[in-house]
C-alpha positions as CSV (number, residue, x, y, z in Angstrom):
1,M,-4.6,83.7,121.8
2,S,-1.3,82.2,122.8
3,K,-0.6,78.5,122.5
4,M,-0.8,78.2,126.3
5,L,-4.4,79.5,126.2
6,R,-5.6,77.5,123.2
7,P,-9.3,76.8,123.0
8,L,-10.6,73.9,125.2
9,K,-12.0,70.9,123.5
10,I,-14.4,68.4,125.1
11,G,-15.2,65.8,122.6
12,G,-16.4,67.6,119.5
13,I,-17.2,70.7,121.4
14,E,-14.8,73.6,121.1
15,I,-14.8,76.2,123.9
16,N,-13.2,79.4,123.0
17,F,-11.5,80.1,126.4
18,P,-10.1,77.6,128.9
19,V,-11.5,79.1,132.1
20,V,-15.0,77.8,132.8
21,L,-17.7,77.6,135.5
22,G,-17.8,74.4,137.5
23,A,-20.7,72.7,139.3
24,L,-21.6,74.5,142.5
25,A,-24.2,73.0,144.8
26,G,-26.8,75.5,145.6
27,Y,-25.3,78.1,143.3
28,S,-24.9,77.1,139.6
29,D,-28.6,77.1,138.7
30,M,-29.6,78.5,135.4
31,S,-29.9,82.1,136.6
32,Y,-26.3,82.2,137.9
33,R,-25.0,80.3,134.8
34,L,-26.6,83.0,132.6
35,I,-25.0,85.7,134.8
36,C,-21.6,84.1,134.5
37,R,-22.1,83.8,130.7
38,S,-22.9,87.6,130.6
39,C,-19.4,88.0,132.2
40,S,-17.7,85.9,129.5
41,A,-17.9,82.4,130.9
42,P,-17.8,80.2,127.8
43,Y,-18.9,76.9,129.4
44,C,-20.9,76.0,132.5
45,A,-22.0,73.0,134.5
46,T,-25.1,72.5,136.5
47,E,-25.0,71.9,140.2
48,A,-24.7,68.2,141.0
49,M,-28.0,66.4,140.5
50,L,-28.9,63.0,142.0
51,D,-29.6,60.5,139.3
52,H,-33.0,59.4,140.7
53,Q,-34.1,63.1,140.9
54,I,-33.6,63.4,137.1
55,L,-36.0,60.5,136.6
56,E,-38.8,62.1,138.6
57,E,-41.4,64.4,137.2
58,S,-41.2,66.9,140.0
59,K,-40.9,70.6,140.4
60,L,-37.4,70.1,141.6
61,C,-36.4,68.1,138.6
62,R,-37.9,70.7,136.2
63,R,-35.9,73.4,137.9
64,L,-32.6,71.4,137.9
65,V,-32.8,70.6,134.2
66,E,-34.1,74.0,133.0
67,L,-32.1,75.4,130.2
68,D,-32.1,78.6,128.1
69,H,-31.0,79.0,124.5
70,A,-28.1,81.2,125.8
71,D,-27.0,78.5,128.2
72,H,-24.8,76.4,125.8
73,P,-22.5,74.6,125.7
74,V,-23.5,73.2,129.1
75,A,-22.8,70.1,131.1
76,G,-25.4,68.3,133.2
77,Q,-23.7,66.8,136.2
78,I,-25.1,63.7,137.9
79,M,-24.2,61.6,141.0
80,G,-25.3,58.1,141.8
81,S,-24.1,54.6,142.5
82,D,-26.2,52.4,140.2
83,P,-24.8,52.1,136.7
84,A,-28.3,51.5,135.2
85,V,-29.9,54.5,137.0
86,M,-27.0,56.7,136.1
87,A,-27.4,55.7,132.4
88,Q,-31.1,56.4,132.5
89,A,-30.5,59.8,134.0
90,A,-27.9,60.6,131.3
91,V,-30.5,59.7,128.6
92,V,-32.9,62.2,130.2
93,L,-30.3,64.9,130.2
94,R,-29.5,64.3,126.5
95,E,-33.2,64.6,125.7
96,K,-33.4,67.8,127.6
97,G,-30.6,69.3,125.5
98,F,-27.5,69.1,127.6
99,D,-24.3,69.1,125.5
100,V,-22.1,67.1,127.9
101,I,-22.8,64.5,130.6
102,D,-20.6,65.0,133.6
103,L,-20.2,62.3,136.3
104,N,-19.4,63.5,139.8
105,F,-17.1,61.1,141.6
106,A,-15.6,63.9,143.7
107,C,-18.1,65.5,146.0
108,P,-16.6,65.3,149.6
109,V,-19.7,66.2,151.5
110,R,-20.2,63.7,154.3
111,R,-23.9,62.9,153.7
112,V,-23.1,62.3,150.0
113,V,-20.2,60.0,150.7
114,A,-22.3,58.2,153.4
115,K,-24.9,57.4,150.7
116,K,-22.2,56.0,148.5
117,R,-22.2,58.8,145.9
118,G,-19.8,61.4,144.7
119,G,-16.4,61.0,146.4
120,Y,-17.3,57.6,147.6
121,M,-16.4,56.3,144.1
122,M,-12.8,57.3,144.6
123,D,-12.6,54.3,147.0
124,R,-14.5,52.0,144.5
125,P,-12.8,52.2,141.1
126,D,-14.5,49.1,139.7
127,Q,-17.9,50.5,140.5
128,A,-17.0,53.9,139.1
129,L,-15.9,52.4,135.8
130,E,-19.1,50.3,135.6
131,I,-21.0,53.6,135.7
132,V,-18.7,55.2,133.1
133,R,-19.2,52.4,130.7
134,A,-23.0,52.3,131.2
135,V,-23.3,56.0,130.6
136,L,-21.1,56.0,127.5
137,E,-23.2,53.2,126.1
138,A,-26.4,55.0,126.9
139,V,-25.4,58.4,125.3
140,P,-22.9,57.6,122.5
141,D,-23.7,61.0,120.9
142,R,-22.7,63.1,123.9
143,P,-19.3,63.7,125.4
144,V,-19.0,62.1,128.8
145,T,-16.7,63.7,131.4
146,L,-15.7,62.8,135.0
147,K,-15.0,64.9,138.1
148,L,-12.4,63.2,140.2
149,R,-10.3,63.8,143.3
150,R,-6.6,62.9,143.8
151,A,-7.5,60.1,146.2
152,F,-10.1,59.1,148.7
153,R,-7.7,59.4,151.7
154,E,-5.1,62.1,152.1
155,T,-2.7,59.5,153.3
156,D,-2.9,57.6,150.0
157,T,0.2,58.8,148.3
158,T,0.1,56.3,145.4
159,C,-3.4,57.5,144.3
160,E,-3.9,54.1,142.8
161,A,-7.7,54.3,142.6
162,F,-7.4,57.7,140.7
163,W,-5.0,56.2,138.1
164,E,-7.2,53.2,137.7
165,I,-10.4,55.3,137.1
166,A,-8.7,57.8,134.9
167,H,-7.0,55.2,132.6
168,G,-10.2,53.1,132.5
169,A,-12.4,56.0,131.7
170,F,-10.2,57.2,128.8
171,E,-9.9,53.7,127.5
172,A,-13.7,53.4,127.6
173,G,-14.2,56.6,125.6
174,A,-14.5,59.5,128.1
175,A,-13.9,62.9,126.6
176,A,-12.2,64.6,129.5
177,I,-11.6,64.4,133.2
178,C,-11.6,67.3,135.7
179,V,-9.2,66.7,138.6
180,H,-9.7,68.4,142.0
181,A,-6.2,68.3,143.5
182,R,-7.2,67.3,147.0
183,S,-8.4,64.0,148.5
184,V,-12.0,63.4,149.4
185,D,-11.3,63.4,153.2
186,Q,-9.4,66.7,152.8
187,K,-12.6,68.3,151.6
188,Y,-11.5,71.9,151.0
189,T,-8.9,72.2,153.7
190,G,-5.2,72.5,153.1
191,K,-3.5,73.4,149.9
192,A,-4.5,71.8,146.5
193,D,-1.7,69.7,145.1
194,W,-1.0,71.4,141.7
195,D,2.0,69.2,141.3
196,F,-0.4,66.3,141.0
197,L,-2.2,68.1,138.2
198,W,1.1,68.4,136.4
199,R,1.6,64.6,136.8
200,V,-1.8,63.9,135.4
201,K,-1.3,66.0,132.3
202,R,2.0,64.5,131.7
203,E,0.5,61.0,131.9
204,F,-2.4,61.9,129.6
205,S,-0.7,64.4,127.3
206,D,-3.1,63.7,124.4
207,K,-6.3,63.9,126.5
208,T,-8.3,66.8,127.8
209,I,-7.5,67.5,131.5
210,L,-9.2,70.2,133.5
211,G,-7.8,71.3,136.8
212,S,-9.6,72.4,140.0
213,G,-8.7,73.6,143.4
214,D,-7.6,76.9,144.9
215,I,-8.9,79.0,142.0
216,H,-9.8,82.1,144.0
217,T,-9.0,84.7,141.3
218,A,-8.7,85.0,137.6
219,A,-4.9,85.2,138.1
220,D,-5.0,81.9,139.9
221,A,-6.7,80.3,136.9
222,L,-4.1,81.4,134.4
223,K,-1.3,80.4,136.9
224,M,-2.7,76.9,137.1
225,I,-2.6,76.5,133.3
226,E,1.0,77.9,133.2
227,Q,2.3,75.7,136.1
228,T,0.6,72.4,135.4
229,G,-0.1,72.4,131.7
230,V,-3.8,71.4,132.1
231,D,-6.0,72.2,129.1
232,G,-8.6,74.1,131.1
233,V,-9.5,75.3,134.6
234,I,-12.7,75.0,136.5
235,A,-13.6,78.0,138.6
236,A,-15.9,77.0,141.4
237,R,-15.9,78.6,144.8
238,G,-13.8,81.5,143.5
239,A,-16.6,82.3,141.0
240,I,-19.4,82.6,143.6
241,G,-20.1,86.3,144.0
242,N,-17.5,87.2,141.4
243,P,-18.9,86.2,137.9
244,W,-16.5,88.9,136.5
245,L,-13.7,86.4,137.1
246,F,-14.1,85.0,133.5
247,R,-13.9,88.5,132.0
248,Q,-10.9,89.3,134.2
249,A,-9.1,86.1,133.0
250,R,-9.6,87.1,129.4
251,D,-8.3,90.5,130.2
252,I,-5.1,89.2,131.9
253,A,-4.5,86.7,129.0
254,A,-4.8,89.6,126.5
255,G,-2.4,91.8,128.5
256,R,-5.1,94.2,129.7
257,E,-5.8,95.4,133.2
258,P,-8.4,93.0,134.7
259,F,-11.9,94.6,134.8
260,E,-12.9,95.8,138.2
261,P,-16.7,96.3,138.6
262,S,-17.8,99.7,139.9
263,L,-20.6,99.9,142.4
264,D,-23.0,100.7,139.5
265,D,-21.7,97.6,137.6
266,Q,-22.4,95.5,140.7
267,R,-25.9,97.0,141.1
268,Q,-26.9,96.4,137.5
269,L,-25.7,92.8,137.5
270,I,-27.2,91.9,140.9
271,T,-30.5,93.5,139.9
272,R,-30.6,91.3,136.8
273,H,-29.7,88.2,138.8
274,F,-32.4,89.0,141.3
275,Q,-35.1,89.3,138.6
276,M,-34.0,86.0,137.1
277,A,-33.9,84.2,140.4
278,C,-37.5,85.5,141.3
279,Q,-38.7,84.2,137.9
280,M,-37.2,80.8,138.6
281,Y,-38.2,80.5,142.3
282,G,-41.1,82.9,142.7
283,P,-41.3,86.2,144.5
284,K,-41.3,84.5,148.0
285,R,-38.4,82.1,147.6
286,G,-36.4,84.2,145.2
287,P,-35.3,86.8,147.8
288,K,-34.1,84.1,150.2
289,I,-32.1,82.4,147.4
290,M,-30.6,85.8,146.5
291,R,-29.6,86.3,150.1
292,N,-27.0,83.6,149.8
293,F,-25.7,85.2,146.6
294,G,-25.8,88.7,148.2
295,I,-23.5,87.5,151.0
296,R,-21.1,86.4,148.3
297,Y,-21.4,89.5,146.1
298,A,-20.5,91.5,149.2
299,R,-16.8,90.7,148.8
300,M,-16.7,93.0,145.7
301,H,-18.3,95.9,147.6
302,P,-16.2,98.7,149.2
303,Q,-17.7,97.8,152.6
304,P,-17.8,94.0,152.4
305,G,-18.3,93.3,156.1
306,Q,-21.2,95.6,156.5
307,V,-22.9,94.5,153.3
308,R,-22.5,90.8,154.3
309,M,-24.0,91.3,157.7
310,A,-26.9,93.4,156.3
311,C,-27.7,90.6,153.8
312,V,-27.9,87.8,156.3
313,G,-31.5,88.6,157.6
314,I,-33.2,89.3,154.2
315,K,-36.3,87.3,153.7
316,T,-38.7,89.5,151.6
317,L,-38.7,91.4,148.4
318,Q,-39.1,94.7,150.3
319,E,-36.2,93.9,152.5
320,W,-34.1,93.2,149.5
321,Q,-35.1,96.4,147.9
322,A,-34.2,98.4,151.0
323,F,-30.8,96.6,151.2
324,M,-30.0,97.4,147.6
325,E,-31.0,101.0,147.8
326,K,-28.9,101.5,151.0
327,Y,-25.7,99.7,149.8
328,Y,-25.7,99.9,146.1
329,G,-27.3,103.3,145.5
330,G,-30.2,104.9,143.6
331,R,-33.8,103.9,143.4
332,Y,-34.3,100.2,143.0
333,P,-37.7,99.4,141.3
334,L,-38.3,95.7,141.4
335,S,-40.2,93.9,138.7
336,V,-40.5,90.2,139.2
């Protein structure tokens, strides 16, 4: 491995390749994390979990915090606004076996920001740092990381709040920060500012910096590392429906042609994913969950438009079986 692609370190955890799976709301549950790991993802994060959800003994909580022995190292990502509650949630995640506690101060979804969570913190640096310090004190034996955005408002060219949070977090003992190179109010529009990532890494040359934003392909991930100098890259939306991205990144880094999954490769992986999803959610809800993934997997298919449209109406196990047999070939015996 070249110096450019040295292993990624988060606290005392060494991750053997610097392209990892980020937190994806509605997607990065345990089943998809395991699918991505089977395609060479070395590190994953859960979907963002509300702090108070983690403290509840509910079916939702049990699903959110479910882990597998093969699902390590893994970060549990939490959102909230109360330092004490965030600290309690971090303790629960440590007890459940999560290797890293990740604090989401970046989510741009309107209803999240309106409830003073996620990206809201990019406009409240004092409050964000109170949360960081409370969590660090509560889980001193776990690396604590932060997900940040460049600024709260796109018009904020000084990014003063970002720098205040980043400096304060590292001074308090944070192990790493992940920077999405857009503002909160930009959401996912426009182009991510990779030049800003370069500035962040230059400012924190001895700290672990992960970059995020506009990683659509494996080549994009390696290009971000080369252009910005970040220590690692978070693949998020680009990894939905293409878990092979992690294997492809390793191939490119090693000078090989990136792996392109055949239709049979796709069928086998989607079948495995379907079975795991039905085990997690049950035979009634599992096919509906997989419908969302099937729409995303369609982009790898030779007929992406037809497959995407055919997937939209799937509700039952039998409909899923018929869909797979028509578009992915062969008999498709389902065992859930």
